[in-house]
Phi, psi and omega in degrees: 000140180273102184287342183276354182296127181291155182281178183300142179280129179285141181297145180293152182245131178223158178227151172280170179300319180294318179297318180299317179300317181293317180300312180297325175297318176299325179290318184283327185296127183287340181274354182292137174304140183297327177296316180291324180292322178294318176301321180295318179297321178304309181297315180295325177290321180293324180294330181285359176096006179288145177289166176299321180296318182289323177294324177298319185286318184294324183260353175070040181229168182287144179303330181293326177297318176296319179300314187300307186278340168299313179295319183295321179291319178300320185279323192230003180067213182296332176296331179290351181280344181271157179292149176288143172299140183252147180287164177123197182291140178304142180291139176267340178254118182282171174297326179294321177296314180301313180300321179298318176296318182295315179300316181294322180295315188277332190244352179229163171230155178294158185292329184248025180201167179271345182204161183279150166240166182299329181292310184292325179292318177300318181293325181286335186249350181077015180255172181278158177302318184294325177295315179300316180301318181295316182298310179302318181295318184297328182250015175055042177261135178215081183298341180281346181262148180213138180232159175253152178204158174205117178282134181294135174253019181294125182291345175253028185302311184296315183295320180293319179301313184296323181294311185287315179296328178293326178291325181290313188273333182220069185294149180291156177282155179054044176211161180240128175259123186237132172265120188239138175197171177241137171255098188269167176054041175284121188269137170271107186244130175245132181291151186285343177225156183300142175293133179266125189284169176295140177224163181307122178081359187229119176284167175304135184239138178218153179293153181283341183252165184208170179245125180276131181254355182133180182226160173217167181236130180257115168270132184220144178230108182272121176282116185301316186293319188249339187086000177291152185229131174262123183234153177211137182251138178219148182281343179234161186236081181227177180297329179295319179291323177296324180292322177296323179294316179300322177298318177297316178301317181299322181288326185274338180271129178310138186298340183271004180252145170282157181236119176254117181251127175260121185209171183266188188266024179301144189297329181292346179277354188228019178292160175306320182294321179293317182293325174300316179296319177298321179298325178280352180228074190294347179285351179272131183230121182264137177236120184263137170285158178296157178294149185058032181221049181295341179299343181276353181259120186293338184295337178297326178295317177294320175301326177297319177297314180299317183295311189291316188270340185233304191282324190303316185250008180289154178232120184226132178269349177208161175296325179300319179293318176299313180295325177297317180292321177294317180295318176299319180292324178290324175293320177295321178299317184288339176291326177224071184289150177230115181288146172264117193270123177273128184246332184287134172281163174300315178303317180296321180294311183294322177296324179291319178296317181295317177299318179297311180297324180296315179297321181296317183291323183289322183284348176083015181275000000 
C-alpha cells in the first residue's frame, strides 16, 4: 500500500457578496452570540484559502470544529450557521430574549451600580434570576468578575521575549541564569490584638486593623536550573543597594561561570554607577524583560510563594523581626529548593498575544 498517497481533497469554499456581508455583520455586531461570531470567522478564514490547520491555529480552536462549520456552510449556507433545533418541551425563552440579555450585559450598566447581578438583570428584563443565570453560564458571562491586564508597548517586545525564553529553554554552557528583581516596601505589620489560633471548627482569627512598624526591601536572584535563591535585605531601594546586591551575587557564583541576569527595566538597574560596575565585571550579561511584562521573570513566582506562605499572615512588631523571618524562610527554601520549570516557547507566547490582539481588533474594542 502506498502510504504517501494524499487523502481526499476537500471542496473549495466560496461565498457570494451577500453572504459575505451577513457573515462580516455577525462578526462585527457586539450583540451577536459569541458562538455565531466564531462560526462566521471560521467561514471567512476558510474563504481566504487558509487550510483547516491554519484556521485552527489562528483562531485557537480544534481542527474538528473548523471542519464541522466549514461542512455545514458548504451544505446549507447561512442557515447552517445556526444551532439545530432540539427535541423536548418548547422553549419559553426565545432567541430574542437571550440576545436582549446578552446585549444589556455587554453594552449597558445598571443606573445604581457598576455591573449587573442576576437580580438586577432579572428586574430589568422581566425574566427570572435562574433564567439569567443559565444564559450567563451558557455564554461564559460573569459581570461580577473583573481582571486586570496591560499589553506591553515595548518596541522590542518580540526580541526580548525570544531572548528571555531562549535562556529558560536552552541556557548557555558554563553559565548561570539568574532571575533578578526586588520586592520593595515589605511591611512589618502587627495586629492591634493578639491572633486567636485555629481550633476545631473555628479558623484562625485576626483583627482587621494593624500597626505599621516600618518596611524593608528584598533583593533576590533565582537560579533557574536549581531553584536556589540569593537574597539580600536593605532598608532602602536605590541603585547603591542594587550594586551591593550585584557584588554579593558575584561573590557567591563560582568565578569560572558566566552570569546571565534576567531583570526588568527599573531605573536603578541602568544608572551610571551600575553600568560602571558591569564594565568592571564583564562576565555579567543583562537581559531585560519587556516593559509591562513582569510575568516573564520567574523570580516573580518565587515572590508569590514567599508572600502566600510567610508574609501574608505574618505578625511582626519590628522590621528586624520581619527581616529575621524572611532570612529564616530563605534558608529553609535553599535547603530544599524547587525550580520553576518554564514550558512555553517564544513562538507559543507570541502566537497567543497575536491571537488576543486579533480578537480585540475584530470585536471593535
